[in-house]
C-alpha positions as CSV (number, residue, x, y, z in Angstrom):
1,M,72.0,-152.7,-64.5
2,S,74.1,-154.4,-66.5
3,E,74.6,-158.1,-67.8
4,S,77.8,-160.2,-68.5
5,V,78.3,-162.9,-71.0
6,S,80.9,-165.1,-72.0
7,I,81.2,-166.0,-75.5
8,S,83.7,-168.6,-77.4
9,V,85.1,-167.2,-80.4
10,T,87.2,-168.8,-82.7
11,G,89.6,-167.4,-85.2
12,M,91.3,-165.2,-83.0
13,K,94.9,-165.9,-83.3
14,C,97.0,-163.0,-81.7
15,G,96.7,-159.6,-79.6
16,G,95.8,-158.0,-82.7
17,C,92.7,-160.0,-83.2
18,E,91.6,-159.4,-79.7
19,N,92.1,-155.8,-80.4
20,T,89.8,-155.8,-83.4
21,V,87.0,-157.6,-81.2
22,T,87.5,-155.1,-78.3
23,T,87.6,-152.0,-80.8
24,A,84.4,-153.3,-82.5
25,L,82.3,-154.0,-79.5
26,M,83.4,-150.9,-77.6
27,A,82.1,-148.8,-80.8
28,S,78.5,-150.5,-80.2
29,A,76.2,-148.5,-78.0
30,G,75.3,-150.1,-74.9
31,V,78.8,-152.2,-74.4
32,L,80.2,-151.2,-71.1
33,S,83.7,-153.6,-71.2
34,V,85.3,-156.0,-73.2
35,K,87.8,-158.7,-72.3
36,A,89.2,-160.6,-75.1
37,S,91.5,-163.7,-75.1
38,H,92.8,-165.5,-78.0
39,K,94.4,-168.2,-75.8
40,D,91.1,-169.1,-74.0
41,K,89.2,-168.2,-77.2
42,Q,86.8,-166.3,-75.2
43,V,85.2,-162.8,-75.2
44,N,83.8,-161.4,-72.0
45,V,81.6,-158.7,-72.6
46,E,79.5,-156.3,-70.1
47,F,76.5,-154.8,-71.7
48,D,73.4,-152.6,-71.0
49,P,70.5,-154.9,-71.9
50,S,68.5,-151.7,-72.7
51,Q,70.7,-150.6,-75.4
52,T,72.1,-153.9,-76.8
53,D,71.4,-157.7,-76.5
54,L,73.3,-160.9,-77.0
55,E,72.3,-161.5,-80.8
56,S,73.8,-158.0,-81.7
57,I,76.9,-158.6,-79.8
58,E,77.5,-161.9,-81.6
59,D,76.9,-160.4,-84.9
60,I,79.6,-157.7,-84.3
61,I,82.0,-160.3,-83.8
62,T,81.0,-162.2,-86.8
63,D,81.2,-158.9,-88.6
64,A,84.7,-158.5,-87.5
65,G,85.7,-161.5,-89.1
66,F,85.6,-164.3,-86.3
67,S,83.3,-167.2,-85.7
68,V,80.9,-167.5,-82.4
69,E,80.4,-171.0,-81.2
């Protein structure tokens, strides 16, 4: 069973930023899919809650250099 979450993220300014966030999240165990949009300032993540959680996902985004709102 997977869960999906939409996270408001500031600091993404281009496709490269989207790729940075996507790559960082996809390297994490339990993350199944990522769709980042700098235009919408959103990151949509599908994940397995038995392997990761929202707090960990937000930490990865922050560690990649972006801010979670």
